[in-house]
C-alpha positions in Angstrom: 39.9 -46.2 -13.1 36.7 -47.9 -14.5 36.7 -51.3 -16.1 36.2 -49.8 -19.6 39.3 -47.6 -19.3 41.4 -50.6 -18.3 40.1 -52.6 -21.3 39.9 -50.1 -24.1 42.1 -47.1 -25.1 40.5 -43.7 -24.3 40.7 -40.7 -26.6 41.4 -37.2 -25.2 42.0 -33.7 -26.4 45.3 -32.0 -25.4 45.0 -28.2 -25.1 48.2 -26.2 -25.0 49.4 -22.7 -26.1 49.9 -23.7 -29.7 46.5 -25.3 -30.2 44.7 -28.6 -29.6 46.0 -32.1 -30.4 44.4 -35.5 -30.3 45.7 -38.1 -27.9 45.1 -41.7 -26.7 45.5 -43.3 -23.4 46.3 -47.0 -23.6 45.0 -49.6 -21.1 48.5 -49.7 -19.6 48.2 -46.0 -18.7 50.7 -44.9 -21.4 49.7 -42.0 -23.6 50.2 -41.1 -27.2 49.9 -37.6 -28.5 49.6 -37.1 -32.3 51.6 -34.0 -33.0 51.7 -34.2 -36.8 49.5 -36.8 -38.4 50.8 -36.1 -41.9 54.4 -37.0 -41.0 53.6 -39.4 -38.1 55.2 -37.3 -35.4 54.0 -38.2 -31.9 54.9 -37.9 -28.3 54.7 -40.9 -26.0 54.7 -40.8 -22.2 54.2 -43.3 -19.4 51.3 -41.4 -17.9 49.2 -38.3 -18.5 51.0 -36.6 -15.6 54.3 -37.2 -17.3 53.0 -35.8 -20.6 51.8 -32.6 -18.9 55.2 -32.1 -17.3 56.6 -31.4 -20.8 54.0 -28.8 -21.7 53.6 -26.1 -19.1 50.1 -24.7 -18.9 48.6 -27.6 -20.9 45.5 -29.5 -19.9 43.7 -32.7 -20.9 40.0 -32.9 -21.8 38.3 -36.2 -21.6 35.4 -36.1 -24.1 32.2 -37.2 -22.5 33.5 -36.6 -18.9 31.2 -34.5 -16.8 
């Protein structure tokens, strides 16, 4: 993990069978997935690996990552 990812939250795109959602990984490693921004529904998990366990076939895209 780079120094920047430990200091600042990192945004990601979460692709699953129903579409694409925006997510955020906090410096602690916890992740927040915005499921419905109008109503404030979100999923929170301790790690990206734990988040993916709840969504079979899903993947995470880190914008800017090569």
